[in-house]
Phi, psi and omega in degrees: 000138184250153172270120183273149183247152177233132176269091186293331179295314180289330176298318178294318179299316180294323180293327182268355184290129176235108183294344182257010180296131177083001179258120180272149177077020182296331181291339184256002180277150174296152181301322180297320178293318178300318181294321177296317179296314180301315181295315181295314181293323179293317177300317180294320178297320179293323178291322181287335185234064179293142181293148178251122174229130178288161180295143179261123176262113183301334182284327184250334186259358183249160179262131179283136179303325181295332179296328182275346181273091181279139179258125180243127179258118181243156183277341181231164180286124182233017182279051176232152179283144176273118183263341180261109184293348181282350183258007175218163177218159179253000000 
């Protein structure tokens, strides 16, 4: 299992990105032209702002499966399925 990373700087950049910033007359352009501009500007923004993720070291940055296997000691045998949904809750 891996610890996932988030590039918060790029998330903010993408949220504030406006592909039509600085373009006059955008309201009067055909939709196809707007879509072409949006696609081109978005591709360029993604190339200019590649996400940064540090290298993942599986020995230190990952969770060991054994860590998630909790051992519970009970006084009675409980290895049976609960068939009555009224006796348990999530």
